[in-house]
LUMDODREN-839164 format. One record per atom (N, C-alpha, C): residue in one letter; x, z, y. Coordinates in steps of 0.02 Angstrom, whole numbers, plus 50000, padded with zeros to 5 digits. Layout:
AXZY/...
end
This chain:
X491105278954485/X491085275454419/X491105281254366/X490705279654322/X490765284454248/X491435284454219/X491565289954193/X492125291254156/X491945287054070/X492535287454039/X492495283853970/X492005288953938/X492165295153941/X491675300553907/X491035299953929/X490775298853991/X490185298454012/X489985291053979/X490145286853983/X489935280053948/X489895281253882/X490235284153846/X490065285153767/X489475289953765/X489445295853799/X488805300453806/X488265295053810/X488235291653865/X487575287753873/X487465283053818/X487945279553792/X487775276353728/X487505279653666/X487815285753651/X487565290453609/X486865291453607/X486745293453673/X486075296053694/X485455290253682/X485795285353702/X485285278553683/X485135278353617/X485605278353578/X485505277653511/X485155283553477/X485295289853503/X484855295053479/X484085295053490/X483955290353538/X483145288453556/X482905285053505/X483275281453457/X483075277453399/X482835270253439/X482275267753406/X482105260853427/X481775260853490/X481575254953509/X481195253753573/X480575258453584/X480385260553639/X479825263153649/X479225260453629/X479045254753620/X478545251053597/X478455251353524/X479085251853491/X479055252553427/X478805259553397/X479185263453440/X479045271853420/X478325272953433/X477995270453486/X477335271953498/X476965268953445/X477145263753412/X476735259953354/X476765265753304/X477385267953284/X477565272053223/X477105278653227/X477025280553291/X476665286453302/X475915286053297/X475725281153349/X474985280353359/X474725275853308/X474935270353289/X474685266053230/X474725268353163/X475305270153142/X475415272653083/X475325279953071/X475295284053121/X475245291753112/X475775293853083/X476485292053090/X477035294653054/X477455298453101/X477845302953071/X478435305853115/X479045301153119/X479345301953177/X479765297353190/X480485300553147/X480935296453130/X481445297253079/X481815303753107/X481945304653166/X482325311453182/X481945316653185/X481315314653199/X480845321553193/X480795324353122/X480845320253071/X480755323353002/X481375326652988/X482005324453018/X482605328252999/X482695335453038/X482355334653099/X482175341853139/X481885346453105/X481245344753067/X480935348053040/X481305350752954/X481615346552927/X481935347752874/X482425351752870/X482975352152919/X483595354152911/X483615360852964/X484015365152942/X484105371652981/X484485368553052/X484295371153105/X484405370953167/X485225370453180/X485515365153210/X486145364853220/X486565362553162/X486255360953115/X486785359653049/X486865351353048/X486635348453078/X486745341153079/X487465339253079/X487845334553043/X488405330653054/X488245324053027/X488345319053080/X488095312453071/X488585307453059/X488645303153025/X489135297653011/X488725290853026/X489115285153064/X488695279053066/X488285279753124/X488255284053170/X487865283253225/X487865277653258/X488605275253265/X488725269253314/X488665262153280/X488425263053218/X488335256053177/X487935251853224/X488135243853239/X487835240553279/X487655243353349/X488015247453378/X487955250453442/X487985244953500/X488205239353480/X488255234053540/X487555231153548/X487055231953494/X486465228853493/X485845234753515/X485635233553568/X485255239053606/X484535240053556/X484315235753515/X483725236353471/X483905238053405/X484555239453387/X484715240053328/X484985248253321/X484715252153348/X485075259553353/X485285260953283/X485845263453266/X486235265053201/X486005260053144/X485835254353156/X485605248853114/X485005251253068/X484535255253100/X483885257453057/X483905261953005/X484545266352997/X484535271252955/X484965276752981/X484755282852966/X485175289452995/X485495291252926/X486245293752924/X486465296452886/X486855301552897/X486655307652861/X486925314552896/X487025318952835/X487485324252845/X487515330352807/X487195335452848/X486845340352819/X486565345252846/X486355352252801/X486045356252829/X485835362252783/X485025363152772/X484965365052717/X484155366552705/X484295373952670/X484015379352714/X484075385952695/X484735387752677/X485155385452720/X485945387152706/X486415383252666/X485975379752620/X486375374752575/X486425368052587/X487035365652587/X487285358752604/X486985353652563/X486695348452605/X486425343152576/X486615335952610/X486505330452574/X486645323752617/X486075319752623/X485825316152668/X485305314252685/X485275305752712/X484865301652682/X484835295152703/X484035293952733/X484095292552793/X483335292652824/X483205286552857/X482735281852824/X482595275552858/X482225277252929/X482365273452973/X482045273553056/X481575267353056/X481075268353047/X480455263653049/X480395260353121/X480675263053166/X480555261753243/X481135255853254/X481645255253202/X482015250153209/X481935244653171/X481645238853181/X481545233553133/X481115236353068/X480715239353074/X480375243553020/X480795246552967/X481295248752989/X481805253752936/X482035247552887/X482105241552899/X482455236052863/X483085237052853/X483445234252801/X484115234452789/X484495228752806/X485015229852844/X485555225052856/X486215226952842/X486715222752852/X487305224252820/X487665231052836/X487655233952899/X487915240852905/X487365246052885/X486755243952876/X486295249652837/X486465250752777/X486615244852734/X486815245552659/X487405250052653/X487925248352697/X488655251452698/X488495258452710/X488125260852765/X487925268052770/X487585271252727/X487175268352683/X486875270752630/X487345273152574/X487695268352554/X488315267852496/X488745273252518/X489025274752589/X489425279352606/X489265286752599/X488515288152624/X488305294152608/X488135295752541/X488055290752504/X488065292352429/X488615295952388/X489185291652410/X489835292052401/X490125299752422/X489775301252483/X490065308352508/X489625313152469/X489065312052450/X488675317052413/X488945318552345/X489205313352304/X489435313452243/X490135317452262/X490555315252311/X491215319152316/X491145325952328/X490625327252364/X490545335352389/X490175338652330/X489825335152289/X489485338952241/X488805342052267/X488375337852306/X487835341652340/X487295336252329/X486595339752335/X485955335752326/X485965329852384/X485715324452365/X485545318752401/X484865316752409/X484685317652463/X484045315552493/X483835308952513/X483365306552508/X483085299652525/X482475299752566/X482435298752629/X481805299352660/X481675290852678/X481205289752628/X481145282152628/X480475279352669/X480645274552697/X480115271452757/X480385265152784/X480495259352734/X480775253852745/X480395247752714/X480415242352769/X480065236252743/X480605232052706/X481045234552679/X481585230452642/X482145228152672/X482375221852638/X483075219452655/X482845213852709/X483285213552756/X483305208652814/X483395200952783/X482945197452769/X483075190452740/X483605186452779/X483585186652850/X484155184452889/X484845187152872/X484935192952850/X485565195052837/X485825196252758/X485305192452722/X485435193152643/X486145191852618/X486525186452648/X487135185052620/X487655189452639/X487525194152686/X487895199752706/X487725206552674/X487215207052640/X487085213552618/X486745213852545/X486605208052520/X486255206952449/X486595206252391/X487085201252387/X487315197552325/X487995202252302/X488375205152352/X489115206552342/X489195212652303/X489775214452288/X489985220752253/X489815226852283/X489835226452356/X489775232852401/X489105230952437/X488525227652408/X488035227452445/X487415230552412/X486775228752419/X486195232052409/X486175236052343/X486315230752292/X486395233052222/X486855239052208/X487345239752248/X487855244952240/X487415253352244/X486875252052283/X486445257652297/X486235261252234/X485845256752197/X485535258052130/X486105260052079/X486725256852078/X487165257852033/X487435265152044/X487605267152101/X487785273152122/X487235279552095/X486675276952120/X486105281352104/X486055283652026/X486355278051988/X486235279451909/X486885284051896/X487345282851931/X487985287951921/X487845295251940/X487525295151985/X487275302752016/X486825305951970/X486495302151931/X485915304851905/X486185310851850/X485875316551850/X486005321751817/X486655325851837/X487005322551889/X487605326251920/X487375330251969/X487025326652030/X486775329852079/X486015328252092/X485665333552116/X484985332052122/X484895326452170/X484445322352163/X484135316752200/X483385316752220/X483205317152272/X482465318352298/X482335313052355/X481685311052339/X481475306952383/X480765309052413/X480775307952482/X480045308152513/X479845301352521/X479355299252495/X479045291752517/X478585292652563/X478625291052627/X478215292252686/X478115285252732/X478225280752693/X478175273352713/X478265268052651/X478325262252668/X478365256752624/X479125256552585/X479085254352531/X479825254552496/X479615248352455/X479915242052477/X479645235352454/X480245232452412/X480035228052368/X480345224152326/X480945228252292/X481645226152294/X482115228452255/X482215236852283/X482055237852350/X482175243752378/X481655248752349/X481235247152307/X480705252452277/X481085255952221/X481625253252198/X482055256752151/X482435263152179/X482435263352245/X482785269552275/X482355275752249/X481635275152271/X481365281452243/X481285281952170/X481275276252143/X481135277852058/X481815280052021/X482385278852058/X483015281652026/X483065289352037/X482695291452084/X482765298852106/X482425303152053/X482575310552051/X482395315052007/X481585316452023/X481395316252075/X480755317252106/X480565313352161/X479915310452153/X479655307452215/X479095310552250/X479135312752305/X478585316352342/X478215310952385/X477625308852359/X477175304052393/X476695305852441/X476805303452508/X476275305452562/X475705301552559/X475105304352563/X474415301752562/X474425296152616/X474185290652606/X473975286352655/X474595282252685/X475165285352675/X475735283052714/X476335279652669/X476455282152616/X476835279652559/X476635273752511/X477055268952501/X476895263952458/X477515260552434/X477495260052366/X478105255952341/X477905250952290/X478155245552292/X477995239552250/X478675234652246/X478485231052200/X479065224952196/X478755219052238/X478065217252235/X477815211952274/X477335215352321/X477195212952385/X476675215452425/X475955211652407/X475495214852426/X474825211852408/X474725204152439/X475145203052490/X475185195552511/X475495191752465/X475965193552442/X476445189852397/X476095188952344/X475635194052308/X475345193652249/X474775188152251/X474465189452312/X473885183452319/X474125175652316/X474765175452355/X475115169452354/X475275166652297/X475635171652253/X476075169252194/X475545169152128/X475175173852121/X474745174452061/X474075175152067/X473845174252129/X473125173052151/X472735180952147/X473135185752143/X472765192652138/X472615195352205/X471945197452228/X471825200352293/X471755208152276/X472285211452298/X472195219352303/X472445222352372/X472205227952373/X472475232152438/X473195235552429/X473405237352485/X474035241252476/X474055247352432/X473465250852441/X473385256352402/X473485255152330/X472985250052313/X472915247752246/X473485245152215/X473855241952255/X474595239452228/X475105243352224/X475065248452270/X475825253052261/X475605260052301/X474965262252314/X474955267252366/X475115274752317/X475245279552368/X475455285852343/X474985289652282/X474285288552305/X473745291252250/X473755286552187/X473895280352184/X473995275852130/X474495279052084/X475145279152117/X475765280652080/X475735287952053/X475385292552079/X475445298952067/X474955300552014/X474355296952004/X473885297551959/X473735292051905/X473975286451913/X473895280751862/X474575279151833/X474975275951877/X475545273251848/X476155279451819/X476055284451850/X476485290551836/X477295290151868/X477425285251916/X477895284551950/X478095289452000/X477625291952032/X477525296552092/X477495303752056/X477925309252078/X477955315452047/X477465320252078/X477415320652153/X477175325552180/X476695322152242/X476145323852244/X475635321152298/X475575325852352/X475775322952411/X475735327352471/X475205324352528/X474855328952560/X474335326152600/X474515323452668/X475125325852692/X475435324052752/X476175325652748/X476595322752792/X477155322552800/X477455330052796/X477185334552845/X477385341052852/X477435344052787/X476905343652756/X476775346452678/X477385343452630/X477435336952645/X477995333352603/X478685336752603/X478875338452663/X479395340752687/X479595347652667/X479005351752680/X479045358252645/X479095358752570/X478735353752540/X478775353452462/X479475351552443/X479935347352480/X480555346052467/X480965352352462/X480895356852514/X481275362152519/X480995367452461/X480465367052442/X480305371252393/X480555369252313/X480515362452305/X480835360052255/X481545361052246/X481945359952301/X482635361652301/X482825368152272/X482385373252296/X482455380352277/X482565383752212/X482315378652166/X482445378652091/X483055376652061/X483515372952111/X484105367752083/X484705370852102/X485205369352073/X485875372252087/X486085365452127/X486725366552163/X486925360652191/X487115355052157/X487275356652089/X487615351252053/X487535353851983/X487775348851932/X487545350751862/X488035356351837/X488595357851871/X489075362451843/X488935369351871/X488425370051903/X488215376951933/X487585378351889/X487365385651901/X486795387751878/X486275388151936/X485685387751919/X485145389351966/X485175394752012/X484855394452081/X484945400752111/X484415406252094/X484525411752103/X484075417852084/X483735420852146/X483145422052143/X482735425152190/X482525431852169/X482165435652230/X481875442452214/X481305441352157/X481375445352108/X480755445052067/X480175446652096/X479665444152070/X478845445452091/X478435447452029/X477995451352030/X477445452751990/X476995445951977/X476705444551909/X476215438951914/X475615439051951/X475335433451964/X474715432752024/X474225435351988/X474205436751914/X473525438751878/X473815443751819/X473445450351807/X473775454751767/X473765452451703/X474255453751658/X474425451651590/X473875456151542/X473625461251576/X473345465751526/X472735462851498/X472455458151533/X471885454251505/X472005447251474/X472525446051462/X472795439251443/X472395437451377/X472175441851327/X471895440751267/X471155438451283/X470825439451340/X470155437951359/X470135430051376/X470765427051389/X470725420351415/X470965415351351/X471105418251303/X471435413851237/X470935414851179/X470395410751179/X469885410651121/X470215411551054/X470015414751007/X470165413850944/X470085408350906/X469415405850915/X469255399450892/X469605393250897/X470085391650873/X470515385850882/X470205379850913/X469615377450905/X469315371850925/X468995373151001/X468935379151021/X468635381251089/X469145379951137/X469075375651186/X469585373751256/X469535379651293/X470205380551322/X470285384551374/X470885382751420/X470865385851482/X471375383551534/X471985386651533/X472595383351503/X473125385651493/X473595388851561/X473185386351615/X473565389651685/X473445397751677/X472835399651655/X472675406751643/X473215410151612/X473475407151565/X474115410651527/X474705410551585/X474845405051604/X475445403851649/X475375408451718/X474845409651744/X474675413551805/X474925422151772/X474875423051706/X474985429951697/X475705430451660/X476115425651658/X476805425351641/X477265425551706/X477205421551740/X477695418951797/X477645422851860/X478145423451899/X478105426951966/X477695423152018/X477205427952047/X476805425152095/X477115420652139/X476735415452158/X476955410352205/X477505406452194/X477675405952126/X478405402352114/X478205395752076/X477575393952072/X477435387452033/X477535381452069/X477865377352040/X477965369952071/X477815364252021/X477265361752026/X477065356851969/X477235350651985/X477505346651922/X477705339351923/X477245335351889/X477005330051921/X476605324651895/X475905327651882/X475645331851920/X475005335851919/X474425331151900/X474475325651936/X473825322551942/X473845316451873/X474455316151847/X474555310851783/X474615314551723/X474265311451667/X474345314151599/X474295321751596/X473635324151620/X473435330251627/X473395335051560/X473365331551506/X473415334951443/X474045338651437/X474525337851470/X475165342351470/X475345343451537/X475605351151544/X475765352551615/X476555353251612/X476745350851663/X477535352151675/X477635354451737/X478105360451754/X478205362951821/X478815368351820/X478965369551873/X479515374051881/X479175380551900/X479465385951881/X479295393951899/X479815397851896/X479735403551915/X480225409151911/X479975415651867/X480435416851824/X480325423251780/X480725428651791/X480485433851840/X481005439251851/X481355436251898/X481235431751950/X481605429351996/X482075422851971/X482155421951905/X482585415251883/X482085409451869/X482435403351895/X482075398051873/X481915395651801/X481365392851787/X481325390151708/X480795383651721/X480835380751680/X480385374151670/X479885375651613/X479315374651636/X478745375651585/X478495369251555/X478305368351492/X478015363651472/X477395365151427/X476725364751446/X476285367851407/X475705362351392/X475445362951330/X474865359251323/X474165361951359/X473805357451375/X473235360251412/X472555358051367/X472315362951328/X471785361251288/X471095359451326/X471145361151393/X470445359051441/X470495352651449/X471045348051431/X471005340951451/X471225337251384/X470675332951358/X470845329851291/X471045333451242/X470855339851238/X471065344951196/X471775346451185/X472135344051231/X472895345951236/X473245340451180/X472915335051160/X473225329851114/X473695326951158/X474235325751123/X474785321551152/X474725313851148/X474705309751208/X474595303151211/X475305299851233/X475255293751252/X475935289151273/X476085292651330/X475615293151380/X475915295251443/X476195302851455/X475875307251407/X476015314351414/X476635314151376/X476845311151310/X477475311051296/X478035309551338/X477925303951381/X478435301751429/X478475307251485/X478045310351498/X477875314451547/X478335321751531/X478225322551483/X478625327551450/X479365326351440/X479535322351409/X480205319151400/X480595318551474/X480315316951525/X480605315951582/X480845322751605/X480285327251609/X480405333351628/X480885337651591/X480935336851533/X481375340951483/X482065339451517/X482225332451515/X482865330251522/X483095332251599/X482615332151643/X482705334051710/X483055341251710/X482675346251672/X482895353851666/X483525354351637/X483685350251587/X484175350151545/X484835349251576/X484735343551621/X485265340251661/X485555346551712/X485095350351746/X485305355451797/X485215362551773/X485275363451708/X485345370651680/X484755375151704/X484245372451688/X483525375551694/X483255377151629/X483295384251608/X482905385651542/X482295383151531/X482035381151471/X481445378751455/X480965383151410/X480385384251434/X479765386951401/X479335382651374/X479095382951307/X478735378651291/X477995382951272/X477465381351295/X476805384651276/X476475380251229/X476355381751166/X476005377551126/X475225378451108/X474825373351120/X474215373251087/X474045366451085/X474305363651029/X474405355151018/X474105353950956/X473565350150951/X473315346550892/X473675341650859/X474165338950897/X474695333750871/X474655327550918/X474885321750906/X474845315750932/X474075311550917/X473985308250974/X473425304450956/X473395297250908/X472955297750872/X472875291750825/X472465287350841/X472575281250791/X472025275750809/X472445268350835/X472105263550821/X472385257450832/X472565256650911/X472245259250951/X472325258951025/X473015261651037/X473105267451026/X473815270551045/X474335267651008/X474205264750941/X474785261950896/X475035255750945/X474485251950963/X474685246250996/X475015247651074/X474875253951101/X475335255851162/X475955258351148/X476085258951079/X476785261851056/X476835268451058/X476355272551025/X476325279951030/X476985282550983/X477125278050943/X477685281250895/X478345280250944/X478505275350971/X479065274451017/X479025279651078/X478595280351104/X478425285451162/X478505292851132/X478125293551080/X478155301051046/X478935302351028/X479285296951005/X480015297950980/X480425299151043/X480305297251110/X480645299451158/X480685306951184/X479945308951175/X479885315851188/X480275320951131/X480205318751069/X480595322251020/X481395321051032/X481645316351055/X482365314851067/X482555319751121/X482145319451174/X482335324651230/X482425331751208/X481895334151167/X481825340451146/X482365342151106/X482635336251052/X483255339151022/X483855338251058/X483915334651110/X484555333851143/X484665339651199/X484075342851223/X484135348551259/X484615354551247/X485075356551285/X485495362151257/X485535367851302/X484975367651350/X484895373951399/X484595379451350/X484455385251381/X484145391451337/X483435388351332/X483045388851269/X482345387251262/X482015392451212/X481405393751243/X480995397851193/X480325393651188/X480065394351129/X479385390651118/X478995395951104/X478365395551118/X477725400851101/X477225398051077/X476935399551026/X476435395950978/X475745400651003/X475465398651062/X474805401551086/X474185402251035/X474165396251005/X473615394250957/X473825388150911/X473525384250905/X473725378550855/X474365374850872/X474675372850818/X475185369150815/X475285364350765/X475035358450769/X474815353850706/X475325348350701/X475615346050651/X475845340250632/X476565340050680/X476585333050698/X477205331550747/X477115336350806/X476625336650833/X476535341550897/X476965347450888/X476985350650831/X477525356050825/X478235354450847/X478465348650814/X479085345550828/X479165344950897/X478635340350935/X478735338651003/X478675345051049/X478415350851042/X478485356351068/X479015361151057/X479555358751026/X480155362651016/X479945368650970/X479645366450900/X479625370650846/X480295371850822/X480195377350758/X480775379650727/X481315374650714/X481235368550684/X481665363950664/X482175360650733/X481795361350780/X482195358450844/X482515363850877/X482785368650849/X483295374250868/X483105377350938/X482485379850947/X482365384751004/X482885391250988/X483075393751058/X483285400751035/X482885405751012/X482315404451013/X481715408550980/X481065405150977/X480715406250928/X480095402750912/X479625409350906/X479295410550951/X478845416250950/X478065413450943/X477645419050922/X476925416850911/X476515422350927/X475955421050959/X475395427150967/X475045426650906/X474715432150902/X474185433950841/X473655427950828/X473485423750880/X473085418450879/X473305410950857/X473955412950833/X474305406050825/X474195403750758/X474125397150746/X474095394450673/X474585387850673/X475045386850632/X475495381950623/X475465379050552/X475285371950555/X475035368550501/X475115361250510/X475085357050454/X475145350150452/X474535347150495/X474005350950487/X473545348250513/X472815354550515/X472385354450551/X471845360250554/X471515360250485/X471095365950481/X470765367150411/X470205361350400/X469845359750448/X469365354950439/X469625347950414/X470215345950446/X470535338850431/X470785339950367/X471085346150348/X471525346850274/X470945346950217/X470475350650235/X469925350550184/X469675343850165/X469495339450205/X469175334950209/X469695328650171/X470315329050193/X470805325250160/X470975325950087/X470915332950075/X471055334949999/X470495334849951/X469955336149979/X469355335549941/X468805331849956/X468935325849987/X468405320850014/X467955318949961/X468275316449901/X467795313849843/X467465318049815/X467705324649807/X467335329949777/X466835332149821/X466895332749889/X466365335149939/X465785329449929/X466035323049930/X465385318049925/X464965319049862/X465225321349813/X464875322349751/X464385327249752/X464475332049793/X464085337749791/X463535336049824/X462845336349799/X462295332849827/X461855338749878/X461915344649850/X461555349749888/X461925350449950/X461715350450009/X461895351950070/X462215358750078/X461835363750054/X461995370750054/X462645372250021/X462615368949956/X463195370049910/X463845366249941/X463685359749962/X464245356949996/X464595361050064/X464215363650101/X464325367850156/X464755373650130/X464395377450075/X464785382850048/X465515380850022/X465625374849990/X466285373549963/X466635371650012/X466505368550072/X466915367450121/X467135372650160/X466665378350165/X466795384850207/X467385388150159/X467315388150100/X467825391950044/X468465389750060/X468485381650059/X469145379350055/X469515379650114/X469015380350181/X469465380450240/X469605387850245/X469385392850221/X469485399650219/X470205399950179/X470255397250124/X470775397650075/X471445394150123/X471235388350147/X471755384950190/X472045389850248/X471615392250273/X471955397750335/X472285403150310/X472165405750255/X472435410950223/X473205408650204/X473275402150184/X473725399350166/X474295397750225/X474075396050270/X474445394550341/X474505401150390/X474305406550362/X474095412550407/X474855413850434/X474855415350505/X475315416950556/X475805422950526/X475485427150498/X475925432450458/X476265430350410/X475985426350379/X476545422750315/X476995419650342/X476955416550387/X477595412650429/X478175417150457/X477805422050480/X478225426550503/X478635430950451/X478315432350392/X478495436450352/X479055430850305/X479035424850320/X479495420450285/X480135418250332/X480155421550392/X480505419450446/X480515412850482/X479965410250461/X479895403050506/X479835404350575/X479375409950592/X479315411450667/X479785416950672/X480115417750723/X480625422650734/X480235430150749/X479785429650789/X479365436350789/X478655434250821/X478295438250813/X477605439550834/X477585444250891/X477195441550944/X477195446551013/X476505448651021/X476505454451037/X475805456751067/X475685453351132/X475135449951142/X474995444551202/X475175448651260/X474955455551271/X475145459051343/X475875460651340/X476295459251306/X476925460451315/X477425453451306/X477025448051321/X477285440751318/X477775441051382/X477585442851434/X478045441451492/X478655446051498/X478645452351462/X479175455351462/X479675453951404/X479355451251355/X479775449051303/X480105441951331/X479875439151350/X480165432251382/X480715433951427/X480685438351478/X481155440751529/X481805442851487/X481625447351437/X482185449751397/X482615444951365/X482275440551322/X482575435051279/X482955430151334/X482695428051378/X483035423651429/X483615426851449/X483585432951465/X484185437251500/X484735436351449/X484605436851376/X485085437151335/X485405428751325/X484895424151316/X485105417351322/X485445413551370/X485385416551423/X485695413251486/X486355411051496/X486775413751451/X487475413551457/X487725409351405/X487375407351357/X487505404351295/X487885396751307/X488455396051268/X488845389851285/X488385384651255/X488625378551283/X488365371851262/X488275372451188/X487835368851147/X487635367751081/X488145362751058/X488365363750996/X488915358850960/X488425352750961/X488825347850971/X488555339750973/X489195335650935/X488945331350888/X489325326450863/X489645322550925/X490275320150914/X490515316850968/X490335308550961/X490215306651021/X489865300051027/X489795297451102/X489765291851094/X489655289151173/X489025290251204/X488405289151169/X487855290851181/X487315289251130/X486745292151125/X486225290151085/X485885283851101/X485425281451057/X485165275151075/X484295277651069/X484015280651131/X483435283151132/X482895276951148/X482365277951113/X481735274051128/X481575273651205/X481435267451223/X481215267651292/X480515263951299/
end
């Protein structure tokens, strides 16, 4: 006869095997996914797992751990809390104990002040269990409530490697970053079948809420991964830029030289303000080699947001991309920048703004889309950020674009300029046309008209010459381009210990949404 200890060991071993073999086979062969515990094995340091709730629903042989694994573990030696849906158990759906386990691991993460990771792969709430896990004070809605409370206190990271349906889709959306796995991840409030039945729309799963759609069109997804293994490595990389919680500073790594030599940086920045160039070529000459982690790369590509290291220390970069739409700010790019700025500010990651911006887009289309409202969000985030921040005018900084990219009025610790910079309400062409339009129309001779326009544009350029702005202390300093990296390293070293900026006491602001 087996001892009590042997009986318990057998039960635990059965639960650790996850769902029935037929379901595990379907997960692996039909869907091409990793099993829940395989993901944890890849993600966590060997031997670091401490699991709670393993015995949930242990009397039901096909409800191993009630379809969710909740553990404490280590990633590269750092403590984390993890919730991982088990798709081999009722498609990872939520029951009464599933919800309780998720809430408990969230509370543990908050109590210990450690990052909370969500490995999402769930068909949603079990309709048959709804009275026990949907409407009450400590039911499913509590998960989202806790996510809101955790936001900005501890990092929240999601890998979407399966479905996240209906209300459950808010788990990824509440996270700081969503890493979406190609062809596997999908999030939506209503499935394609539900959409067809209720509103008559026929769409595929990818069109409705697939990874590629959310990373390139809706902007809900942050990082696009080709497979699960890449997604798990991306999660590790992302976490390396962040502190454990908002009261710590980010971790520091060994410095590295840039990927490309800064000696030829002037060759990649055209002097002509209207000639586009690739701002990545500037970034690769500033940051430590191999340290780039881009956020929302496939969405609103006219602005670039990403984490990097400068002399081993994490920074967040917001850069206009002249190569895409001329670097003009649109509704989506304003939202993208706003979100990223607030993320960096929440976790003490210094900000570097690289400016080459003609301003915000104009026209009736963007006005109807709410460009003022969305632009206000970006300006709000720039104004609220209290981390060390440096803005660099690479070329043009026109109109409200200057403000949105943390120009002098928005209190950067330093506003620097390269000799190619031009700061003005608008560019020479637009300014001359605005001021002298009637006079230009009156000049009949085309040569005389062109001569007049060229002269006025020259006068305008002289009026807004960057040396004049530096002479009037509008710009804190002008930097020789080849010295930009070293200048940034020195300045951030001075600014990194600054106290939080003075703010008027209040409950909270009322930001446009």
